[in-house]
py3Dmol code that shows the C-alpha trace and the ligand (Angstrom):
import py3Dmol

protein = """\
ATOM      1  CA  MET A   1       6.655 -19.208   8.056  1.00  0.00           C
ATOM      2  CA  ILE A   2       3.442 -20.763   9.397  1.00  0.00           C
ATOM      3  CA  ARG A   3       0.213 -21.180   7.522  1.00  0.00           C
ATOM      4  CA  GLN A   4      -2.590 -20.868  10.045  1.00  0.00           C
ATOM      5  CA  LYS A   5      -5.295 -21.777   7.538  1.00  0.00           C
ATOM      6  CA  SER A   6      -5.034 -22.701   3.908  1.00  0.00           C
ATOM      7  CA  ASN A   7      -4.339 -19.121   2.913  1.00  0.00           C
ATOM      8  CA  VAL A   8      -3.420 -17.304   6.079  1.00  0.00           C
ATOM      9  CA  ILE A   9       0.245 -16.537   6.161  1.00  0.00           C
ATOM     10  CA  GLN A  10       2.070 -15.090   9.076  1.00  0.00           C
ATOM     11  CA  SER A  11       5.771 -14.930   9.372  1.00  0.00           C
ATOM     12  CA  THR A  12       7.407 -16.054  12.520  1.00  0.00           C
ATOM     13  CA  GLY A  13      10.893 -15.096  11.368  1.00  0.00           C
ATOM     14  CA  MET A  14      13.492 -14.622  14.043  1.00  0.00           C
ATOM     15  CA  ALA A  15      11.259 -14.063  17.049  1.00  0.00           C
ATOM     16  CA  ASN A  16      10.507 -10.627  15.713  1.00  0.00           C
ATOM     17  CA  GLN A  17       7.201  -9.506  17.239  1.00  0.00           C
ATOM     18  CA  SER A  18       6.605  -6.937  14.563  1.00  0.00           C
ATOM     19  CA  GLU A  19       6.632  -9.291  11.579  1.00  0.00           C
ATOM     20  CA  PRO A  20       3.667  -8.330   9.454  1.00  0.00           C
ATOM     21  CA  TYR A  21       0.537 -10.446   9.268  1.00  0.00           C
ATOM     22  CA  TYR A  22      -0.709 -11.017   5.751  1.00  0.00           C
ATOM     23  CA  TYR A  23      -3.594 -13.137   4.481  1.00  0.00           C
ATOM     24  CA  GLU A  24      -2.896 -14.153   0.910  1.00  0.00           C
ATOM     25  CA  CYS A  25      -5.871 -13.476  -1.363  1.00  0.00           C
ATOM     26  CA  GLY A  26      -4.694 -15.134  -4.599  1.00  0.00           C
ATOM     27  CA  ASN A  27      -1.260 -16.020  -5.908  1.00  0.00           C
ATOM     28  CA  GLU A  28       0.261 -12.585  -5.271  1.00  0.00           C
ATOM     29  CA  CYS A  29       3.036 -13.925  -3.034  1.00  0.00           C
ATOM     30  CA  THR A  30       4.266 -16.266  -5.763  1.00  0.00           C
ATOM     31  CA  LEU A  31       4.107 -13.505  -8.366  1.00  0.00           C
ATOM     32  CA  PHE A  32       6.109 -11.181  -6.120  1.00  0.00           C
ATOM     33  CA  ARG A  33       8.732 -13.839  -5.466  1.00  0.00           C
ATOM     34  CA  HIS A  34       9.141 -14.586  -9.179  1.00  0.00           C
ATOM     35  CA  ALA A  35       9.351 -10.886 -10.028  1.00  0.00           C
ATOM     36  CA  TYR A  36      11.971 -10.426  -7.290  1.00  0.00           C
ATOM     37  CA  GLU A  37      14.046 -13.347  -8.506  1.00  0.00           C
ATOM     38  CA  SER A  38      13.741 -12.183 -12.142  1.00  0.00           C
ATOM     39  CA  ARG A  39      14.753  -8.642 -11.115  1.00  0.00           C
ATOM     40  CA  LEU A  40      11.556  -7.222 -12.541  1.00  0.00           C
ATOM     41  CA  PRO A  41       9.854  -4.154 -11.076  1.00  0.00           C
ATOM     42  CA  LEU A  42       6.269  -4.636  -9.907  1.00  0.00           C
ATOM     43  CA  LEU A  43       3.246  -2.355 -10.272  1.00  0.00           C
ATOM     44  CA  ILE A  44       0.345  -3.031  -7.899  1.00  0.00           C
ATOM     45  CA  LYS A  45      -2.947  -1.444  -8.897  1.00  0.00           C
ATOM     46  CA  GLY A  46      -5.869  -1.180  -6.525  1.00  0.00           C
ATOM     47  CA  PRO A  47      -8.101   1.011  -4.385  1.00  0.00           C
ATOM     48  CA  THR A  48      -6.936   2.624  -1.188  1.00  0.00           C
ATOM     49  CA  GLY A  49      -6.881   0.537   1.988  1.00  0.00           C
ATOM     50  CA  CYS A  50      -7.128  -2.893   0.330  1.00  0.00           C
ATOM     51  CA  GLY A  51      -3.838  -4.329   1.585  1.00  0.00           C
ATOM     52  CA  LYS A  52      -1.181  -3.251  -0.935  1.00  0.00           C
ATOM     53  CA  THR A  53       1.197  -1.774   1.618  1.00  0.00           C
ATOM     54  CA  ARG A  54       0.754  -4.629   4.064  1.00  0.00           C
ATOM     55  CA  PHE A  55       1.512  -7.066   1.243  1.00  0.00           C
ATOM     56  CA  VAL A  56       4.764  -5.321   0.342  1.00  0.00           C
ATOM     57  CA  GLU A  57       5.782  -5.160   4.024  1.00  0.00           C
ATOM     58  CA  TYR A  58       5.061  -8.847   4.363  1.00  0.00           C
ATOM     59  CA  MET A  59       7.021  -9.797   1.219  1.00  0.00           C
ATOM     60  CA  ALA A  60      10.002  -7.660   2.238  1.00  0.00           C
ATOM     61  CA  SER A  61      10.042  -9.486   5.537  1.00  0.00           C
ATOM     62  CA  GLU A  62       9.664 -12.884   3.840  1.00  0.00           C
ATOM     63  CA  LEU A  63      12.558 -12.135   1.510  1.00  0.00           C
ATOM     64  CA  GLY A  64      14.685 -10.736   4.316  1.00  0.00           C
ATOM     65  CA  ARG A  65      15.073  -7.351   2.631  1.00  0.00           C
ATOM     66  CA  SER A  66      14.819  -3.973   4.265  1.00  0.00           C
ATOM     67  CA  LEU A  67      11.990  -1.841   2.940  1.00  0.00           C
ATOM     68  CA  VAL A  68      12.201   1.816   1.952  1.00  0.00           C
ATOM     69  CA  THR A  69       8.725   3.316   1.587  1.00  0.00           C
ATOM     70  CA  ILE A  70       8.013   6.659  -0.038  1.00  0.00           C
ATOM     71  CA  SER A  71       4.568   8.231  -0.402  1.00  0.00           C
ATOM     72  CA  CYS A  72       4.769  10.108  -3.673  1.00  0.00           C
ATOM     73  CA  ASN A  73       3.323  13.563  -3.990  1.00  0.00           C
ATOM     74  CA  GLU A  74       3.776  16.705  -6.041  1.00  0.00           C
ATOM     75  CA  ASP A  75       5.872  18.436  -3.404  1.00  0.00           C
ATOM     76  CA  THR A  76       8.554  15.766  -3.224  1.00  0.00           C
ATOM     77  CA  THR A  77      11.573  16.894  -5.212  1.00  0.00           C
ATOM     78  CA  VAL A  78      14.191  14.760  -6.912  1.00  0.00           C
ATOM     79  CA  SER A  79      16.728  15.970  -4.322  1.00  0.00           C
ATOM     80  CA  ASP A  80      14.437  14.803  -1.511  1.00  0.00           C
ATOM     81  CA  LEU A  81      14.580  11.344  -3.059  1.00  0.00           C
ATOM     82  CA  LEU A  82      18.101  11.055  -4.433  1.00  0.00           C
ATOM     83  CA  GLY A  83      20.033  13.247  -2.017  1.00  0.00           C
ATOM     84  CA  ARG A  84      21.693  16.631  -1.798  1.00  0.00           C
ATOM     85  CA  HIS A  85      24.827  18.429  -0.743  1.00  0.00           C
ATOM     86  CA  LEU A  86      24.541  19.707   2.809  1.00  0.00           C
ATOM     87  CA  PHE A  87      26.823  21.992   4.774  1.00  0.00           C
ATOM     88  CA  ILE A  88      27.851  19.878   7.783  1.00  0.00           C
ATOM     89  CA  GLY A  89      30.580  20.693  10.301  1.00  0.00           C
ATOM     90  CA  GLY A  90      32.136  23.390   8.152  1.00  0.00           C
ATOM     91  CA  GLU A  91      32.230  21.366   4.938  1.00  0.00           C
ATOM     92  CA  THR A  92      29.882  20.494   2.116  1.00  0.00           C
ATOM     93  CA  ARG A  93      28.974  16.823   2.069  1.00  0.00           C
ATOM     94  CA  TRP A  94      26.749  14.696  -0.121  1.00  0.00           C
ATOM     95  CA  VAL A  95      23.917  13.017   1.816  1.00  0.00           C
ATOM     96  CA  ASP A  96      22.023  10.154   0.151  1.00  0.00           C
ATOM     97  CA  GLY A  97      18.255  10.400  -0.104  1.00  0.00           C
ATOM     98  CA  PRO A  98      16.039   7.336   0.507  1.00  0.00           C
ATOM     99  CA  VAL A  99      16.045   6.118  -3.119  1.00  0.00           C
ATOM    100  CA  THR A 100      19.848   6.233  -3.297  1.00  0.00           C
ATOM    101  CA  ARG A 101      20.121   4.413   0.037  1.00  0.00           C
ATOM    102  CA  ALA A 102      17.773   1.684  -1.198  1.00  0.00           C
ATOM    103  CA  VAL A 103      19.827   1.266  -4.378  1.00  0.00           C
ATOM    104  CA  ARG A 104      23.142   1.059  -2.499  1.00  0.00           C
ATOM    105  CA  GLU A 105      21.803  -1.309   0.176  1.00  0.00           C
ATOM    106  CA  GLY A 106      19.728  -3.590  -2.068  1.00  0.00           C
ATOM    107  CA  SER A 107      16.450  -2.801  -0.332  1.00  0.00           C
ATOM    108  CA  ILE A 108      12.932  -3.097  -1.626  1.00  0.00           C
ATOM    109  CA  LEU A 109      11.986   0.400  -2.747  1.00  0.00           C
ATOM    110  CA  TYR A 110       8.244   0.954  -2.420  1.00  0.00           C
ATOM    111  CA  LEU A 111       6.823   4.053  -4.090  1.00  0.00           C
ATOM    112  CA  ASP A 112       3.230   4.410  -2.933  1.00  0.00           C
ATOM    113  CA  GLU A 113       0.803   6.427  -5.113  1.00  0.00           C
ATOM    114  CA  PHE A 114       3.359   6.474  -7.900  1.00  0.00           C
ATOM    115  CA  ALA A 115       1.077   8.425 -10.266  1.00  0.00           C
ATOM    116  CA  GLU A 116       1.230  11.366  -7.841  1.00  0.00           C
ATOM    117  CA  ALA A 117       4.985  11.751  -8.327  1.00  0.00           C
ATOM    118  CA  ARG A 118       6.369  14.693 -10.301  1.00  0.00           C
ATOM    119  CA  SER A 119       7.461  13.939 -13.828  1.00  0.00           C
ATOM    120  CA  ASP A 120      11.115  14.730 -13.022  1.00  0.00           C
ATOM    121  CA  THR A 121      10.959  11.997 -10.355  1.00  0.00           C
ATOM    122  CA  LEU A 122       9.730   9.500 -12.922  1.00  0.00           C
ATOM    123  CA  VAL A 123      12.605  10.484 -15.208  1.00  0.00           C
ATOM    124  CA  ALA A 124      15.137  10.198 -12.379  1.00  0.00           C
ATOM    125  CA  ILE A 125      14.233   6.579 -11.611  1.00  0.00           C
ATOM    126  CA  HIS A 126      13.741   5.539 -15.244  1.00  0.00           C
ATOM    127  CA  ALA A 127      16.944   3.547 -15.541  1.00  0.00           C
ATOM    128  CA  LEU A 128      16.139   1.765 -12.277  1.00  0.00           C
ATOM    129  CA  SER A 129      12.985   0.276 -13.751  1.00  0.00           C
ATOM    130  CA  ASP A 130      14.598  -1.571 -16.658  1.00  0.00           C
ATOM    131  CA  HIS A 131      17.429  -4.032 -17.207  1.00  0.00           C
ATOM    132  CA  ARG A 132      20.023  -1.359 -16.368  1.00  0.00           C
ATOM    133  CA  ARG A 133      18.947  -1.157 -12.692  1.00  0.00           C
ATOM    134  CA  CYS A 134      20.971   2.045 -12.537  1.00  0.00           C
ATOM    135  CA  LEU A 135      20.640   5.359 -10.799  1.00  0.00           C
ATOM    136  CA  TYR A 136      22.450   8.413 -12.160  1.00  0.00           C
ATOM    137  CA  LEU A 137      23.337  11.050  -9.622  1.00  0.00           C
ATOM    138  CA  ASP A 138      23.848  14.208 -11.664  1.00  0.00           C
ATOM    139  CA  ARG A 139      25.092  16.164  -8.685  1.00  0.00           C
ATOM    140  CA  THR A 140      27.957  13.780  -7.866  1.00  0.00           C
ATOM    141  CA  GLY A 141      28.490  12.311 -11.327  1.00  0.00           C
ATOM    142  CA  GLU A 142      27.960   8.792  -9.918  1.00  0.00           C
ATOM    143  CA  GLU A 143      26.344   5.941 -11.804  1.00  0.00           C
ATOM    144  CA  LEU A 144      25.081   3.495  -9.205  1.00  0.00           C
ATOM    145  CA  HIS A 145      24.226  -0.099 -10.044  1.00  0.00           C
ATOM    146  CA  ALA A 146      21.539  -1.439  -7.752  1.00  0.00           C
ATOM    147  CA  ALA A 147      22.892  -3.897  -5.202  1.00  0.00           C
ATOM    148  CA  ASP A 148      21.630  -7.488  -5.281  1.00  0.00           C
ATOM    149  CA  GLY A 149      18.239  -7.734  -3.650  1.00  0.00           C
ATOM    150  CA  PHE A 150      17.086  -4.339  -4.860  1.00  0.00           C
ATOM    151  CA  MET A 151      13.523  -4.332  -6.180  1.00  0.00           C
ATOM    152  CA  LEU A 152      11.288  -1.484  -7.263  1.00  0.00           C
ATOM    153  CA  VAL A 153       7.610  -1.794  -6.302  1.00  0.00           C
ATOM    154  CA  VAL A 154       5.072   0.919  -7.053  1.00  0.00           C
ATOM    155  CA  THR A 155       1.348   1.295  -6.430  1.00  0.00           C
ATOM    156  CA  TYR A 156      -1.258   3.102  -8.402  1.00  0.00           C
ATOM    157  CA  ASN A 157      -4.960   3.627  -7.777  1.00  0.00           C
ATOM    158  CA  PRO A 158      -6.684   3.622 -11.184  1.00  0.00           C
ATOM    159  CA  GLY A 159     -10.141   4.255  -9.680  1.00  0.00           C
ATOM    160  CA  TYR A 160      -9.138   7.588  -8.247  1.00  0.00           C
ATOM    161  CA  GLN A 161     -10.761  10.254 -10.439  1.00  0.00           C
ATOM    162  CA  ARG A 162      -7.830  12.292 -11.605  1.00  0.00           C
ATOM    163  CA  SER A 163      -7.368  12.167 -15.339  1.00  0.00           C
ATOM    164  CA  LEU A 164      -4.117  14.116 -15.129  1.00  0.00           C
ATOM    165  CA  LYS A 165      -2.654  11.500 -12.841  1.00  0.00           C
ATOM    166  CA  GLU A 166      -2.796   8.573 -15.234  1.00  0.00           C
ATOM    167  CA  LEU A 167       0.434   6.680 -15.648  1.00  0.00           C
ATOM    168  CA  LYS A 168       1.824   6.981 -19.163  1.00  0.00           C
ATOM    169  CA  PRO A 169       2.083   3.750 -21.192  1.00  0.00           C
ATOM    170  CA  SER A 170       5.835   4.304 -21.493  1.00  0.00           C
ATOM    171  CA  THR A 171       6.047   4.188 -17.695  1.00  0.00           C
ATOM    172  CA  ARG A 172       3.522   1.389 -17.122  1.00  0.00           C
ATOM    173  CA  GLN A 173       5.166  -0.911 -19.620  1.00  0.00           C
ATOM    174  CA  ARG A 174       8.335  -1.031 -17.556  1.00  0.00           C
ATOM    175  CA  PHE A 175       6.568  -3.066 -14.862  1.00  0.00           C
ATOM    176  CA  VAL A 176       4.910  -6.412 -14.435  1.00  0.00           C
ATOM    177  CA  ALA A 177       1.562  -5.586 -12.909  1.00  0.00           C
ATOM    178  CA  THR A 178      -1.145  -7.058 -10.760  1.00  0.00           C
ATOM    179  CA  THR A 179      -4.522  -5.773  -9.584  1.00  0.00           C
ATOM    180  CA  PHE A 180      -5.638  -5.900  -5.965  1.00  0.00           C
ATOM    181  CA  ASP A 181      -9.209  -5.551  -4.789  1.00  0.00           C
ATOM    182  CA  TYR A 182     -10.866  -5.778  -1.381  1.00  0.00           C
ATOM    183  CA  PRO A 183     -10.480  -9.313  -0.028  1.00  0.00           C
ATOM    184  CA  ALA A 184     -13.314 -11.806  -0.564  1.00  0.00           C
ATOM    185  CA  GLU A 185     -15.897 -11.765   2.229  1.00  0.00           C
ATOM    186  CA  ASP A 186     -14.652 -14.750   4.239  1.00  0.00           C
ATOM    187  CA  LYS A 187     -11.067 -13.518   4.060  1.00  0.00           C
ATOM    188  CA  GLU A 188     -11.985  -9.955   4.952  1.00  0.00           C
ATOM    189  CA  ILE A 189     -13.901 -11.197   8.024  1.00  0.00           C
ATOM    190  CA  GLU A 190     -10.801 -13.073   9.135  1.00  0.00           C
ATOM    191  CA  ILE A 191      -8.525 -10.076   8.503  1.00  0.00           C
ATOM    192  CA  VAL A 192     -10.812  -7.709  10.433  1.00  0.00           C
ATOM    193  CA  CYS A 193     -10.924 -10.153  13.368  1.00  0.00           C
ATOM    194  CA  HIS A 194      -7.156 -10.416  13.413  1.00  0.00           C
ATOM    195  CA  GLU A 195      -6.419  -6.739  13.007  1.00  0.00           C
ATOM    196  CA  SER A 196      -9.079  -5.275  15.300  1.00  0.00           C
ATOM    197  CA  GLN A 197      -9.463  -8.125  17.809  1.00  0.00           C
ATOM    198  CA  VAL A 198     -13.228  -7.786  17.450  1.00  0.00           C
ATOM    199  CA  GLU A 199     -15.238 -10.987  17.793  1.00  0.00           C
ATOM    200  CA  SER A 200     -16.053 -12.944  14.676  1.00  0.00           C
ATOM    201  CA  ALA A 201     -19.835 -12.305  14.715  1.00  0.00           C
ATOM    202  CA  ILE A 202     -19.278  -8.524  14.741  1.00  0.00           C
ATOM    203  CA  SER A 203     -16.578  -8.728  12.091  1.00  0.00           C
ATOM    204  CA  LYS A 204     -19.011 -10.634   9.875  1.00  0.00           C
ATOM    205  CA  LYS A 205     -21.689  -7.948  10.309  1.00  0.00           C
ATOM    206  CA  LEU A 206     -19.244  -5.138   9.584  1.00  0.00           C
ATOM    207  CA  VAL A 207     -17.929  -6.801   6.434  1.00  0.00           C
ATOM    208  CA  LYS A 208     -21.439  -7.551   5.173  1.00  0.00           C
ATOM    209  CA  LEU A 209     -22.446  -3.932   5.831  1.00  0.00           C
ATOM    210  CA  VAL A 210     -19.467  -2.612   3.909  1.00  0.00           C
ATOM    211  CA  ASN A 211     -20.036  -5.010   1.036  1.00  0.00           C
ATOM    212  CA  ARG A 212     -23.554  -3.609   0.731  1.00  0.00           C
ATOM    213  CA  ILE A 213     -22.182  -0.067   0.669  1.00  0.00           C
ATOM    214  CA  ARG A 214     -19.637  -1.081  -1.975  1.00  0.00           C
ATOM    215  CA  GLU A 215     -22.486  -2.248  -4.210  1.00  0.00           C
ATOM    216  CA  LEU A 216     -24.420   1.045  -3.939  1.00  0.00           C
ATOM    217  CA  LYS A 217     -23.120   2.883  -6.985  1.00  0.00           C
ATOM    218  CA  ASN A 218     -25.827   5.590  -6.727  1.00  0.00           C
ATOM    219  CA  LEU A 219     -24.237   7.057  -3.586  1.00  0.00           C
ATOM    220  CA  ASN A 220     -21.523   8.474  -5.863  1.00  0.00           C
ATOM    221  CA  LEU A 221     -18.832   7.974  -3.271  1.00  0.00           C
ATOM    222  CA  MET A 222     -15.357   9.095  -4.348  1.00  0.00           C
ATOM    223  CA  GLU A 223     -14.126   5.678  -3.306  1.00  0.00           C
ATOM    224  CA  ALA A 224     -15.694   2.563  -1.837  1.00  0.00           C
ATOM    225  CA  PRO A 225     -15.142   1.889   1.881  1.00  0.00           C
ATOM    226  CA  SER A 226     -11.828   0.115   2.444  1.00  0.00           C
ATOM    227  CA  THR A 227     -10.760  -2.804   4.579  1.00  0.00           C
ATOM    228  CA  ARG A 228      -8.917  -0.197   6.667  1.00  0.00           C
ATOM    229  CA  LEU A 229     -12.223   1.481   7.598  1.00  0.00           C
ATOM    230  CA  ILE A 230     -13.802  -1.809   8.658  1.00  0.00           C
ATOM    231  CA  ILE A 231     -10.794  -2.504  10.863  1.00  0.00           C
ATOM    232  CA  ALA A 232     -11.084   0.967  12.429  1.00  0.00           C
ATOM    233  CA  SER A 233     -14.738   0.346  13.344  1.00  0.00           C
ATOM    234  CA  GLY A 234     -13.765  -3.051  14.727  1.00  0.00           C
ATOM    235  CA  GLN A 235     -11.072  -1.471  16.869  1.00  0.00           C
ATOM    236  CA  LEU A 236     -13.526   1.009  18.374  1.00  0.00           C
ATOM    237  CA  ILE A 237     -16.037  -1.760  19.056  1.00  0.00           C
ATOM    238  CA  ALA A 238     -13.382  -4.015  20.584  1.00  0.00           C
ATOM    239  CA  ARG A 239     -12.640  -1.203  23.049  1.00  0.00           C
ATOM    240  CA  GLY A 240     -16.299  -1.095  24.080  1.00  0.00           C
ATOM    241  CA  PHE A 241     -17.597   1.733  21.887  1.00  0.00           C
ATOM    242  CA  PRO A 242     -21.210   1.055  20.747  1.00  0.00           C
ATOM    243  CA  ALA A 243     -21.248  -0.702  17.361  1.00  0.00           C
ATOM    244  CA  ARG A 244     -23.492   1.695  15.454  1.00  0.00           C
ATOM    245  CA  GLN A 245     -21.623   4.748  16.683  1.00  0.00           C
ATOM    246  CA  ALA A 246     -18.345   3.091  15.803  1.00  0.00           C
ATOM    247  CA  ALA A 247     -19.513   2.383  12.253  1.00  0.00           C
ATOM    248  CA  ARG A 248     -20.777   5.945  11.876  1.00  0.00           C
ATOM    249  CA  ALA A 249     -17.467   7.387  13.048  1.00  0.00           C
ATOM    250  CA  ALA A 250     -15.181   5.040  11.139  1.00  0.00           C
ATOM    251  CA  ILE A 251     -17.228   4.362   8.008  1.00  0.00           C
ATOM    252  CA  SER A 252     -19.929   6.899   7.110  1.00  0.00           C
ATOM    253  CA  GLN A 253     -18.151   9.996   8.374  1.00  0.00           C
ATOM    254  CA  SER A 254     -14.986   9.022   6.519  1.00  0.00           C
ATOM    255  CA  LEU A 255     -16.826   8.443   3.279  1.00  0.00           C
ATOM    256  CA  SER A 256     -18.927  11.567   2.857  1.00  0.00           C
ATOM    257  CA  ASP A 257     -19.880  15.065   4.021  1.00  0.00           C
ATOM    258  CA  ASP A 258     -23.180  15.055   2.165  1.00  0.00           C
ATOM    259  CA  ASP A 259     -26.194  14.907   4.518  1.00  0.00           C
ATOM    260  CA  GLU A 260     -28.282  12.757   2.189  1.00  0.00           C
ATOM    261  CA  VAL A 261     -25.518  10.248   1.687  1.00  0.00           C
ATOM    262  CA  LEU A 262     -24.747  10.191   5.403  1.00  0.00           C
ATOM    263  CA  ASN A 263     -28.392   9.577   6.121  1.00  0.00           C
ATOM    264  CA  ALA A 264     -28.521   6.647   3.695  1.00  0.00           C
ATOM    265  CA  LEU A 265     -25.348   5.165   5.172  1.00  0.00           C
ATOM    266  CA  ASP A 266     -26.604   5.546   8.724  1.00  0.00           C
ATOM    267  CA  GLN A 267     -29.840   3.753   7.851  1.00  0.00           C
ATOM    268  CA  LEU A 268     -27.841   0.863   6.460  1.00  0.00           C
ATOM    269  CA  ILE A 269     -25.756   0.795   9.623  1.00  0.00           C
ATOM    270  CA  ASP A 270     -28.897   0.639  11.778  1.00  0.00           C
ATOM    271  CA  LEU A 271     -30.224  -2.231   9.691  1.00  0.00           C
ATOM    272  CA  SER A 272     -26.954  -4.155   9.806  1.00  0.00           C
ATOM    273  CA  LEU A 273     -25.702  -3.756  13.373  1.00  0.00           C
TER     274      LEU A 273
END
"""
ligand_1 = """\
27
LIG
P -3.248 0.136 0.886
O -1.756 0.149 0.889
O -3.842 -0.698 -0.207
O -3.851 1.530 0.942
P -2.997 -1.188 3.459
O -2.031 -2.247 3.066
O -2.497 -0.082 4.314
O -3.757 -0.576 2.205
O -4.233 -1.950 4.152
C -5.016 -1.362 5.142
C -5.106 -2.327 6.293
O -5.935 -3.430 5.910
C -3.772 -2.940 6.674
O -3.118 -2.147 7.639
C -4.165 -4.278 7.242
O -4.550 -4.106 8.611
C -5.436 -4.637 6.483
N -5.325 -5.610 5.392
C -5.858 -5.442 4.154
N -5.657 -6.560 3.415
C -4.972 -7.423 4.205
C -4.490 -8.772 4.015
N -4.674 -9.426 2.861
N -3.852 -9.365 5.049
C -3.679 -8.707 6.227
N -4.123 -7.451 6.465
C -4.774 -6.822 5.468
"""
view = py3Dmol.view(width=600, height=400)
view.addModel(protein, "pdb")
view.setStyle({"model": 0}, {"cartoon": {"style": "trace"}})
view.addModel(ligand_1, "xyz")
view.setStyle({"model": 1}, {"stick": {}})
view.zoomTo()
view.show()
C-alpha cells in the first residue's frame, strides 16, 4: 500500500492494474478493518455517488477478500440470491446463488441499496447479520456457517425520499454504522483529477460549481449532484468537449427535467466555467 499524500491511499497489491484507487476521507478504513476483524456487519449510509461502493471495493482488495456485490431491488427474489434447483444435463441440481457463494467462500458480501430489498430477503439473511453468521437454505435443508473472512456490508441512502423504504430499527440495530457524505472540497478536487484526468484548475472549478449547487436548497432537487457527476463532466472535458457543454450534459441534465431549474443551473455553469 502506498500513501501518495497524507490521506490518499492506493493499493499496489500484486502488480494488479485494476486495484481500486480510494482517497480516505476520515477514519473509515480503520473502522472497516476493526469491524471485519470483530466479525461485525457494517451499514454505510450516504447519498448516491459519494464513494461508498469504491470504498468497499478498496477495502475488499486491501483485506485480500473477493467481493460479491448485489444491487438490491424489489424484483430480486430470495432464490435469485440464495440459489435454486435447476434441471441440468437430465438431472435436477442445486445451484448456489451469489449470497450462498459468498458465505461458502468467505467473501465480502456487499448489498447496495439494502432498503430496496424485499422483506423476505431481509428475513433470509437475518442470521448472517448477527453472531450466528449462518445461512439457512430451506430448499436443501443446509445450515451454512460463514467461512472465515466473510463480512456483510450494506448501504442505505437515508436522504432518498421514500418513506416506505426506511430500514426497520430491528434491522438497523444488527449493524455498526457510519455515514458518508461528499468528500471535502480539497479531497474532491483531487479525486476528480485522478478519476477524470482533467487538469487541476478545471477540477477545482467543477467542484466549486457543484458545491454551490449543493447549497441551493430552493432548487428542490431530488438529490444533490454527486462526485460521480463531477467526474463525468471532467471526463468529457478531458476528451476535449467544451467545459460548459460538458457540465450541462453531465450535471444539469442529470439533475432535473424542469426548465426553470435547468435554466438556473445553466446560469451557474456559465458563471463558474
Ligand atoms: P456510491 O456507491 O456512493 O453511489 P461510488 O462509490 O460509485 O458511489 O462513487 C462514484 C465515483 O466517485 C467512484 O466511481 C469514484 O470514481 C469516485 N469517488 C467518490 N469518492 C471517492 C474516494 N473517496 N476515493 C476515490 N474515488 C472516489
